[in-house]
N, C-alpha and C positions, 0 to 999 in steps of 0.2 A: 662287458659287464658294467651297469651300471651304475655308479657309486651315487646315493645322494650328498648332498654339500655338506658337510663337518661343520659343529660347532667350533668356533677358532681355536678355544681351549683343548678340544680333542687332537688339533693339527698341533699343537704345542705339546702335547704332550707325548705324542709320535716321534716327534724328533728331539725333543728333549732328553727319551729314552734310547734314540740312535748316540746320540754325542755322548749319555751318560755310560751305554755301554761300552763305546769306543771308547771311549778315553780312557779308559778304567784296563779296560783291557793294553794301555800302552803301558798306563803310569802303574804297571801291576808287575812289572818286569822286573825293576831294581831293584827293589824290596828284598825280590826270592832270587837272586838269582844265584849266593852261596850256596843256596837249598840245589835250585840245578844245578850246578857244577858238583856239589858233593852225590848227589844223583847217581846222577851220570856220569861222573868221573872227566867233567872237561875241566881243562887249565883256568887259570884265572884269567890269561892271556888271551883267549878267547872266548871269555864271556860277553865281553864288551860287543862282538859283534852280533850276540842275538838283539842288540840294542839298533845297532847301526842301519845294518842289514833290512830291520823294518822303514828307518826313515827312507833310507834311499827310493826303496822302491814305492812309499809314499808319493817322494820327489817328482820323480819318473812320468805315475801314473795320475799324477792331480793332474798334470799338463794336460797327458792322451786324453782324460775324463771329458774334460770343457769342454770341446767344440762337438764329441758324442752328447755331452749333457743340451748344451743348445739346437741341435737338432733332435734327440730320442725324445726329450722333455724329459725336466725333472722326476717326476715318477720313474720312468726306467730305467734311472740311474739308482734310485733308491735300491730300487727292489734288486738289482745284480749288484749292488755293494753290502746291503744286508746280506742276502742269501749267500755272495760269498763267504761273507764273512764269519757269518754263521759254520759256515764249513769247516772252513781253514781254525777257528776256535775249539769247536771241536775235534777236529785231527791233535792238538794237541794233546790227546790222550792216548795217541798211540806213539809219539815221540821216544826211541832207545837210546840212545845218542845224539851225538852232538850234529851229525848232517844232516836227521828229521828234520833235529829243532831248528835249523837254522830254516830248512823250509818251509815249515810252515808257518815262521813269520815270514817270511818274502811273502806267503801266499797273504796272507793275513798285511801285510805291506799295499801286496794290490790292492786288495778291498779297502784301506784306509786311503787309495789314492781314487780310488773312484767315488769314493765318498767324502770325500776333500773337499768342502765349500758347497758339499748340494745340499746341505739342512738352509744354509744363509740364502744359496740360492731360493730353495723352494720358498723362503718368507718374501724373498723379493717379489716372486711372481705370485703369491697369493696373496699377501699382505697390501694394502693401500702403505705409500710412503710413510704417511703422517701415522702408523702402526705398525714401523718393522722395530724401533725401537723394542718398543715395549713386547713385540715376542723373541725377539733374535735376546733382547735381555736373560731373559727367561729359559729359551732353551741353551746357549749356550753356558750358564747354571748349570747344566749336565754334569757340563767338566767340573766344578766346584761337589758335588755331591757325590761322584765318580773317587771323589780327595777323601771328602769326611765320611764315607759310607762303604763305598765298595773297595776301596784299598786296604782299610784294616781287615773289611770282614773278609779280604782273598788272602790278606796274611796269615789271619788264624785258620784259614780251610789251608791252606798250604803248610802252615805247620802240620795240623792236624790228619790230614789225608794225602797228601802228597802234593807238588809244586804244580800237575796236571789239572788240579782238582779249579783251580780259579779259573782257569780259564774254559772249561765246561760250564762252569757257571756261567760266565758275560756270554756264552752261547746261548743260553735258554733266553738269553736278555734281546741278546740280537735278533733270534729267533722269532721272539713276539713281536719284537718291534717290524719283523717282515711281514708276520699276518695283519699287524694293525694297519701297517702304512699300504696292503696287498685288499685289504678289507673298506677300510675308509679313509683312504686320501683318496682324492681325484687330480689328473693330471689338471694342473693351472692355463683356464684358456688364456692363454698371450703366444705373442708372435714363437714361432722355430723358427732355426735357421735354416733353409731351404735347401743349401749346397751338402750336397755331397762331401764326407770326410776322407780327406786324404793327408797325406802326412806332410807335401807340398803346402796346399792351403792351412792348415794350421801354423804350421809357421807364416806361415805370410800375415793369417789371423793376428796372430801375436806379435810379430811387426808391428803390425799396425796401426795395433792396440797400444803398442812403447810407444811407437812414432807421435801419441796423442798429449800431450803437456799433461793434463791432469792425471790418466793411467799412469803415467812413469814417474809422477808425482808418489800416485798412491801404491804404485806396487812398491819406493823406494823406502817412504812407511811406513810398511808390511814391514818391509827387512829391516828396518832399525825398530819398529816396535820388538819383534822377536830379538832380537840381538839385544837392546838392550835385557830385558827377561833373563836371556841365558849367559850374559854378561855379569848379572848381577846374580842370579840363585844357583848355579851351577857351582860354585867353591863356597854360596855362604852354611854349607855346614860343616865343611874340611876347616873354617875360618874359626866355628862357634866352635868345635871341639878342638882346638889345639889353640885358640887364646883365650875364650870365655870360660870354655871347659864343660862344655855341655855335653852332656850323656845325649845315646843312640834314640830310647825314650824321647827325651825333652825335643829335638830335633824332630821326630813324629809327631807330636804333638803341637809343635809349631805351624807344621806344616797343613793339619787337622783347624788350628785355630787362622790360617790363611782360606782354607776351603771355605768358614764359612764366613771369614768377612768377604769371599767373594758372593755366595749366593745373601746376604743383604744387603750390598751393593749392587749389585751389577743386572738384576733385575728394575729393581728402581731406578737406574741411571739413565735407560733405556726408557723406560714411561717419560721420566719428566721430559729428555734430549726429544722425545714425540712432538712437548708442547714448547719447547723454548730454545732448540736447534740442536746441532750434535755437536758442529764447531768450537763452542762458548764452552764444551763440556769436553770435549777431547783434548784442548789446549791446557784450560785448569787445572785437569788431572796430570798432562805432562809434564808440566811445570810443577806444580809439586811434587809429582814421581819424582822429576830428575835433584830436587832438592834431597827431599829424603831420602833417597838412593847414597848419593852423593857423601850425606855424613853419616851413615853407617857406623861406619866403624870407632868416630868420636862420640857418637850416643849414646850405643848398644857397649853399655861396660858390665853386663852381666847376664845369665839366663832369663831373670825375672824380667830384666828390659825389654830385652829380643821378642817376649810374647809379645807387647801392643806396639812394640814398632814392625813389628812383622804384619799384623792384622791392620794398622795404617799404610802399607807397601801394597797386602792385597787387595786394598779397598780400593786404592787410587788404582792398580791394576783394572779389576774389572771397570772401576767408573769410566773409561774410556772403549770397556770392549764392542761392549750392543752401542753405540752410537756408532764407532766409526765402521762397524761390521754395517751399520744399515744406509751409511753413508757408500759407501762403496757397490752397496747395490744400484743406486740411481744414477750410477755413472756414465752405465752402456745402456742398450737398449734390450729389449728381454729377447732376442738371436743371442748374444751375446755375455749374460749374466754369466754362465757358467763356467765360460772359457777366462772371464776378471779372475771371480771368485778359486777356480783351482790355480790357473799363475799365480794370485798373490798368496797363497795355501803352500806353492812349491817353491815361492820366496823369500817364504817366512820359515821352510823347513830348512832353507841355505843360510838364514839368518843366524840360525838357533844353533848349526852346526858350526859356524866362522864364531860367533861368540863364546861356543863350548873351549874350541882349542886356544884360542886370543886366550881367553879369560887361561889357564891352563900354564900360557906361556908367561903370563903378567903375575900370576900369584908365585908361580915358582921365584920367578927371577924379581921382583918388583914387591911385590904383596898385592891385600884383599883391599887397601886404602885407594890404589890408585885405578882399582879393577871398578870402583865401586863410582869412582868418578867419572870412567868410560862409560857405563851403563849409564848413569844420569843426563849425561851429556845426549848419547843416543836417545835417549825418552826426548829428551825437547827439542831434539832435529825432529823426531814423528811428530809432534804438535808443531814447531813455526810451519813445516812443509804444509800438513793440513790445512790452518793456518789462513795462510799465504797462496796457495797456489788450487786448493782444493775447491769446490763451488756448493756450497750449500741449495739445495735445491729447497722448493715452498715447501712448507707445512698446511697447504690450506686444504680442507678437506675434498677428499674424495667423491668423484662421482661418477667412479667406474662400476661397471658391470659386474652382477656375481659371477662367481665363479662357476663354471660350466660343470653339471654332474657328470659328463663323461669323460673316463678315465682317458679315451684317444684322443679328445679334442686338441684343437691348435687352432690358435689365436690368428686376428687376422691383421694387426696392428698394434703397435711397440705405443709410447709415450706412456698416461697414466696405468697402472695396474691393475689388474681385477684381484677382487678379494675380501671378504667380511671385512667386517670395522671392529678390533678388538673390542672386550668392556671396557667403559671406561671407569 
């Protein structure tokens, strides 16, 4: 089946819908865990494993899917991941106890691992480098829209109709994503890996990538990014409740405000980085964020102060996401981009898990004040690593050929990536 070249807006919308659906089904778990426990009779000590089971599978299958993405092409991976995620989310409607629930979360984690990095990898294949910030900023804003719209709606549905309904709801969105990708998104005409995927070759490929100074620095920076966010966010609600007197509803509203900041800043940051470069924006974001994080307990003395402060925090977080993701897409040839994005996602999962664990130990033993200082230090380390160790590719206008209309096409060479320019 030949697919006519889609408008850049359609490509961005399809990938945005994927990110919105995938992130919403992740974030909905935490607020409805009490409902799950009550209805299925699951002990509180086991409820957390429903979250960790998903993360573990994402980390494992992110690493596995990367080489397959480089070999089979992004379109194939997108279809496999969205198809499996649709089935996994729909299967949540059949759960009857802890065993069946953790099985469907494991299956969803497999799909999440397959999809990890796929949207950014497709952007790297489809758009020229000087338009990837614009595309990445909008696509990744899907997670913020999930925080603003998807989660409140999911919570309402769970309260009114049962905890299974939100997952079925998001399954419908994921199914629509699958159909849209199948009918309208072609396989970008870029070079694919010619080697058959084996465990040995995959391990060697990842090893060789990490032996490169720039790749090792990028992977470490991604780890530090998620480590810092985890150190800051995981115990922020607890500190606000116990020390500032915030209620659960106020904290929910706080995160909605953070999502709005992400939506307002993320796409614009990516667009601006297309014009002025990525590294300066990333460094400025990290310096500002490190200071704001570290001063949280000194500045935030009331619930009212927490709202504008958290808005600034999330705005600074959003400021670096699009530029950093776009920068990563240019560090390796076309036929290694999927492996790099999957590797960084897996390391990000590790960073977030480590941060959550360390934050718990620090919060109980010392308090939130030191935790936020360490969070800021981690963020600053990421910015310095990007500034000093990562190259900044040229933002000269692309002369690349247009994307092939055939979903089966494979490119004949690396270098400048094919794809239509995004509107100015």
